[in-house]
C-alpha positions as CSV (number, residue, x, y, z in Angstrom):
1,M,30.3,18.1,7.7
2,A,27.7,18.3,4.9
3,A,24.1,18.8,6.0
4,S,21.9,15.7,5.9
5,G,19.2,15.5,3.2
6,K,15.5,15.0,3.6
7,L,13.4,11.9,2.9
8,Y,10.1,12.3,1.2
9,L,7.6,9.4,1.2
10,I,5.9,10.0,-2.1
11,P,2.4,8.5,-2.6
12,T,1.4,6.9,-5.9
13,V,-1.9,5.7,-7.4
14,L,-3.8,2.5,-6.5
15,D,-5.5,2.6,-9.9
16,A,-4.3,3.8,-13.3
17,Q,-7.2,6.2,-13.4
18,G,-6.9,7.3,-9.8
19,F,-4.8,10.4,-10.2
20,D,-7.4,12.6,-8.4
21,S,-6.3,10.8,-5.2
22,I,-2.8,12.4,-5.4
23,P,-2.6,16.0,-4.0
24,P,-0.8,18.6,-6.2
25,Y,1.7,19.3,-3.4
26,T,3.3,15.9,-4.3
27,I,4.9,17.7,-7.2
28,D,6.7,20.1,-4.8
29,A,8.3,17.1,-3.1
30,I,9.3,15.5,-6.3
31,L,11.0,18.7,-7.5
32,D,12.9,18.9,-4.2
33,C,14.5,15.4,-4.7
34,Q,17.8,14.6,-6.3
35,A,17.4,10.8,-6.1
36,F,14.6,8.3,-6.0
37,F,14.5,4.8,-4.5
38,V,11.6,2.9,-6.1
39,E,10.2,-0.6,-6.3
40,N,10.1,-0.5,-10.1
41,E,12.0,2.2,-12.0
42,R,10.0,1.9,-15.2
43,T,6.6,2.3,-13.5
44,A,7.8,5.0,-11.2
45,R,9.1,7.1,-14.2
46,R,5.8,6.5,-16.0
47,Y,3.9,7.6,-12.8
48,I,5.8,10.9,-12.6
49,R,5.2,11.7,-16.3
50,E,1.5,11.0,-15.9
51,L,1.4,13.1,-12.7
52,W,2.7,16.1,-14.6
53,K,0.0,15.6,-17.3
54,H,-2.7,15.6,-14.6
55,H,-1.5,18.9,-13.1
56,P,-0.6,21.0,-16.1
57,E,-1.3,24.2,-14.1
58,E,1.9,23.6,-12.2
59,N,3.9,24.2,-15.5
60,R,7.2,23.4,-13.9
61,T,9.9,21.5,-15.7
62,F,11.0,18.1,-14.4
63,V,13.8,16.2,-16.2
64,I,13.6,12.6,-15.1
65,D,17.1,11.8,-16.3
66,D,18.7,14.5,-14.2
67,H,18.0,12.4,-11.1
68,Q,19.6,9.3,-9.7
69,W,17.4,6.2,-9.7
70,F,17.8,3.1,-7.5
71,T,15.7,0.0,-7.2
72,I,14.7,-1.0,-3.6
73,H,13.9,-4.7,-4.0
74,K,14.0,-5.9,-0.4
75,A,16.4,-3.1,0.6
76,E,19.5,-5.2,0.7
77,G,22.6,-4.0,2.5
78,E,24.1,-2.4,-0.6
79,V,20.9,-0.4,-1.3
80,V,20.8,0.8,2.3
81,S,24.4,1.8,2.2
82,T,23.9,3.8,-1.0
83,F,20.8,5.4,0.5
84,V,22.6,6.5,3.7
85,A,25.6,7.9,1.8
86,L,23.3,10.1,-0.3
87,L,21.5,11.4,2.7
88,K,24.8,12.2,4.4
89,D,25.9,14.0,1.2
90,G,22.9,16.3,1.6
91,K,20.8,14.8,-1.1
92,N,17.0,14.8,-0.8
93,I,15.5,11.4,-1.6
94,G,12.0,10.3,-2.6
95,I,10.7,6.8,-2.0
96,I,8.0,5.6,-4.4
97,S,6.3,2.2,-3.9
98,E,4.3,0.3,-6.5
99,A,0.9,1.3,-5.2
100,G,-0.3,3.7,-2.5
101,C,1.9,4.8,0.4
102,P,5.6,3.9,0.8
103,A,6.6,1.9,3.8
104,I,3.1,0.6,4.5
105,A,3.2,-3.2,3.6
106,D,6.2,-2.1,1.5
107,P,10.0,-2.7,1.5
108,G,10.6,1.0,1.8
109,Q,10.3,0.7,5.6
110,V,13.9,-0.5,5.8
111,L,15.1,2.7,4.3
112,V,12.9,4.8,6.5
113,A,14.4,3.1,9.5
114,A,17.8,3.9,8.2
115,A,16.8,7.6,7.8
116,Q,15.4,7.7,11.3
117,K,18.6,6.3,12.7
118,L,20.5,9.1,11.0
119,G,18.1,11.7,12.5
120,V,17.2,13.2,9.1
121,A,13.8,14.7,8.4
122,V,11.3,12.1,7.1
123,R,8.2,13.7,5.4
124,P,5.3,11.4,4.8
125,L,2.9,12.8,2.1
126,V,-0.8,12.3,2.0
127,G,-1.9,9.7,-0.5
128,P,-4.2,6.7,-1.0
129,S,-3.6,3.7,1.4
130,S,-5.7,0.8,0.3
131,I,-5.6,-0.6,3.9
132,L,-7.0,2.6,5.4
133,L,-9.5,3.4,2.6
134,A,-11.0,-0.1,2.9
135,L,-11.2,0.2,6.7
136,M,-12.8,3.6,6.6
137,A,-15.5,2.4,4.3
138,S,-16.1,-1.0,5.9
139,G,-18.1,-0.1,8.9
140,L,-16.0,-2.5,10.9
141,N,-14.0,-1.6,14.0
142,G,-11.7,1.3,13.2
143,Q,-10.4,1.6,16.8
144,S,-8.7,-1.8,16.9
145,F,-7.4,-3.4,13.7
146,R,-4.4,-5.3,12.4
147,F,-3.0,-5.8,8.9
148,N,-1.8,-9.3,8.3
149,G,-0.4,-9.1,4.8
150,Y,-0.7,-12.3,2.7
151,L,-2.3,-15.5,4.1
152,P,-0.5,-18.8,3.4
153,I,-0.7,-20.3,-0.1
154,D,-1.0,-23.9,1.1
155,N,-4.7,-24.7,1.5
156,H,-4.3,-26.4,4.9
157,E,-2.2,-23.6,6.3
158,R,-4.6,-21.0,4.8
159,V,-7.6,-22.5,6.5
160,K,-5.7,-22.7,9.8
161,A,-4.8,-19.0,9.4
162,I,-8.3,-17.9,8.6
163,R,-9.7,-19.7,11.7
164,E,-7.0,-18.2,13.9
165,L,-7.7,-14.7,12.6
166,E,-11.5,-15.2,13.2
167,Q,-10.9,-16.3,16.7
168,E,-8.6,-13.4,17.5
169,S,-11.1,-11.0,15.9
170,S,-13.8,-12.3,18.1
171,R,-11.7,-12.3,21.3
172,K,-10.3,-8.8,20.8
173,Q,-13.1,-7.3,18.7
174,C,-10.3,-6.4,16.3
175,T,-10.8,-5.9,12.5
176,E,-8.4,-8.3,10.7
177,I,-7.2,-7.0,7.3
178,F,-5.4,-9.1,4.7
179,I,-4.7,-9.4,1.0
180,E,-4.0,-12.0,-1.7
181,T,-2.2,-12.2,-5.0
182,P,-4.9,-11.1,-7.5
183,Y,-5.0,-14.4,-9.4
184,R,-5.8,-16.3,-6.1
185,N,-8.5,-13.9,-4.8
186,N,-11.3,-16.3,-5.7
187,Q,-9.7,-19.2,-3.9
188,L,-9.3,-17.1,-0.8
189,L,-12.9,-15.9,-0.9
190,E,-14.1,-19.5,-1.2
191,S,-12.0,-20.5,1.8
192,L,-13.4,-17.6,3.8
193,V,-17.0,-18.4,3.2
194,K,-16.4,-22.1,3.7
195,N,-14.5,-21.8,7.0
196,C,-15.8,-18.7,8.8
197,K,-18.9,-18.5,11.0
198,P,-22.0,-17.4,9.2
199,S,-22.3,-14.3,11.4
200,T,-18.8,-13.1,10.8
201,R,-18.8,-9.8,8.9
202,L,-16.6,-9.7,5.8
203,T,-15.7,-6.7,3.8
204,I,-14.5,-7.0,0.2
205,A,-12.9,-3.8,-1.2
206,V,-12.2,-3.9,-4.9
207,D,-10.5,-1.5,-7.4
208,L,-10.1,1.2,-4.8
209,T,-10.0,4.8,-6.3
210,G,-10.7,3.4,-9.7
211,P,-13.9,3.6,-11.8
212,G,-14.9,0.0,-10.8
213,E,-14.5,0.7,-7.1
214,R,-16.8,-1.5,-4.9
215,I,-16.7,-1.8,-1.2
216,R,-19.2,-4.1,0.5
217,T,-19.6,-5.5,4.0
218,M,-21.9,-8.4,4.6
219,Q,-22.1,-11.5,6.9
220,V,-20.5,-14.6,5.5
221,T,-23.9,-16.2,5.2
222,E,-24.9,-13.4,2.8
223,W,-21.7,-13.6,0.8
224,K,-22.4,-17.3,0.1
225,K,-25.4,-16.2,-1.9
226,E,-23.5,-14.0,-4.3
227,L,-19.8,-14.6,-4.6
228,P,-18.2,-11.9,-6.8
229,N,-15.6,-12.7,-9.4
230,L,-12.4,-11.2,-8.0
231,H,-9.9,-12.8,-10.4
232,K,-7.0,-10.5,-11.2
233,R,-8.5,-7.5,-9.5
234,P,-6.8,-5.6,-6.6
235,V,-8.7,-6.5,-3.4
236,I,-8.5,-5.9,0.3
237,F,-10.3,-8.3,2.6
238,L,-11.4,-7.3,6.2
239,M,-13.0,-9.5,8.8
240,L,-14.8,-8.8,12.1
241,A,-16.2,-11.8,14.1
242,D,-18.8,-11.5,16.8
């Protein structure tokens, strides 16, 4: 029986200019892979090319077209079956998400679960996680926190979700973390300052690892005085209620 391959969880950049956040040893993992499962093949290929440019001292050849490429999407049954077959065939696989760390708020988790079921080695590589970076810099509770993903689009449901998160945060002294589609950031911020208690602390982390990075924590009553323009910018929101 062929030996099982390894699975590398390969970090990528949060910002197009954030290559300093990717450690050089990521190149070793990429070179050890024969196949890649990615959210977007075009951007993953471009990322690898740019990574080589930012680490010219490595001076090792990597031929992108010598590798197999598969798109994850939502890790449908066919994708998982192909992934498992490659691992059983002894192939080393890399997962690359669209931003940051694979399998964190990312469809790659389904493939990681399949690899764990096979008992193969899963190697997570250090890289930028917008969730953790924002939490680290927020000054909010880093002992108890929860990532909630996207809040509802419908205004009524969104307001309901905000109030429930605030109540849970107060009750458990838990930092609530959530995100929004960039073109709806301003609407979410308006809902937050309108519906949260004045004393609730809100962190807005914008453009993490990029030249425009800004991470600020203030009470809701303070945010009302100076609402930033977050339109089409990558943002992480964090909340801690008293």
